[in-house]
Steps between C-alpha positions, in 0.01 A plus 500: 500500500617405857825345564518132593634373844816382293552838354459674833761245653740561218506861581662396835757281362777762503425569865535128574830492316631804666414377856650163439826662342541734796474215748748285292743789486491495111307826442719806447469727800835654473497846651188447676477515888323213680208731571469581133504125414238428758287785350545334145394169645200656687354667187523169307328314795235769506456465119448138536256534792295738280498254220406191732212710653330565157126408506230589261240765578281402201530263203718739298731581762837369621513119511487321822855440581419490872270218447721312242638163572804522734690298257493796252634739762774286677813695374329838573403403854834357564673814366289700751622284782865505386502879461327551843749271672791664318400838629462375845838339503677813350 
């Protein structure tokens, strides 16, 4: 059985949280260089972008996250922007 849009987005929830915490300074990055932190954020941005691009190839394939209502994807899209902006500023 294929995953639902909600299940796919739930798979990215940890990435959203990590990006938001890094930006807020509440994620534990002790001992990491800024380059390492940026790489961590980029990996999570990449993960979210992959999830947001999911589109079905056939009826039994990945759900249409790309075509889902924007209201379902708001936090994920915002986290991609936040992460990208964080990396650019640091």
